[in-house]
C-alpha positions in Angstrom: 140.8 98.8 116.4 137.9 96.2 116.9 135.8 96.0 113.9 131.8 96.4 114.0 130.1 93.4 114.1 127.9 93.0 110.5 127.5 89.5 110.6 124.3 88.4 108.7 124.5 84.8 110.4 121.6 84.2 112.6 119.8 86.9 112.5 116.4 85.9 111.0 114.3 87.2 114.0 116.3 90.4 114.1 113.5 93.0 113.5 110.3 91.0 112.9 109.2 90.8 116.7 108.6 94.6 117.0 106.5 96.9 114.9 108.1 98.4 111.8 108.9 102.3 111.9 109.3 104.5 109.1 112.9 104.7 109.4 112.9 100.7 109.5 110.6 100.8 106.2 112.9 103.7 104.4 116.0 101.2 105.2 114.1 98.3 103.6 113.0 100.4 100.4 116.3 102.0 99.8 118.0 98.5 100.1 115.8 97.3 97.5 116.1 100.4 95.4 119.0 99.3 93.6 119.1 96.8 91.0 121.6 94.1 92.1 120.3 94.0 95.7 116.8 93.5 94.0 118.0 90.7 92.0 119.4 89.4 94.9 116.5 89.4 97.3 114.3 88.2 94.3 116.6 85.2 93.8 116.4 84.3 97.3 112.6 84.7 97.5 112.5 82.2 94.7 114.9 79.9 96.7 112.8 79.6 99.7 112.9 77.8 102.2 116.1 76.1 101.1 118.5 79.3 100.7 121.5 79.6 98.7 125.3 79.6 98.9 126.9 83.1 98.4 128.8 81.5 95.5 125.6 80.4 93.5 123.8 83.8 94.3 127.1 85.6 92.8 127.0 83.2 89.8 123.6 83.4 89.3 123.5 87.1 89.2 126.9 87.9 87.6 128.3 89.8 90.9 131.9 89.7 92.1 131.9 87.9 95.5 133.4 91.0 97.4 130.5 93.0 95.8 128.1 90.5 96.8 129.2 90.6 100.4 128.4 94.3 100.7 125.2 94.0 98.9 124.1 91.1 101.4 125.1 92.9 104.5 123.0 96.1 103.4 120.0 93.6 102.9 120.5 92.0 105.9 120.9 95.2 108.0 117.4 96.4 106.5 116.2 92.8 108.0 115.4 91.3 104.6 118.0 88.5 104.3 119.8 86.4 106.9 122.6 83.7 106.6 122.6 80.3 108.5 126.3 78.8 109.0 126.2 75.1 107.0 129.6 73.7 107.6 131.8 75.7 106.1 129.5 77.8 104.0 126.7 80.0 104.8 123.6 79.5 103.2 121.7 82.8 102.8 117.8 83.1 103.0 115.2 85.9 102.2 113.6 87.0 105.4 110.0 86.4 104.6 108.7 87.8 108.0 110.6 90.7 107.4 109.1 91.3 104.0 105.6 90.5 105.3 106.4 93.2 108.2 107.3 95.6 105.3 104.1 95.1 103.4 101.8 95.3 106.4 103.5 98.8 107.2 102.9 99.9 103.8 99.1 98.9 103.4 98.5 99.4 107.1 96.7 102.7 106.6 94.9 101.7 103.3 91.3 102.7 103.1 91.1 104.7 106.2 92.6 101.9 108.2 90.7 99.2 106.8 93.2 97.4 104.0 90.9 94.4 103.6 88.5 96.7 101.9 91.3 96.9 98.9 91.9 93.3 99.3 95.0 93.6 101.5 94.8 90.6 104.4 96.4 90.3 107.6 100.0 88.5 107.4 100.0 84.8 107.5 100.9 83.2 110.6 104.6 82.3 110.6 105.6 79.3 108.7 102.0 79.3 107.1 103.7 79.3 103.5 106.4 76.7 104.1 108.9 79.6 104.0 110.0 80.4 107.4 
């Protein structure tokens, strides 16, 4: 029986090019709604743009490797993290554009469709912060 492809490697732009749906937003928020996954995501955001190998993530947050793998898989399916192969290791990074898309979705209708009135500005162009 073939295994489903749950790879998180090179999935950086998986859902960034399309508008976020309510289901996508719920999946991302649910992924972040668990303390360990939130800690992983925050650690990866702090480590941008270099990212971190799984062992460093596990050691820093005090999580077993197999549990970490499940958490990263869920975050990746939600469009919040991705991995890039570097030799024999995988370097995990936060999907900054995915988070921008989520935040944009959440504030899109603020102030009757004018989020700039509340100080919410449009997302910066890709690469403008040096993160992606």
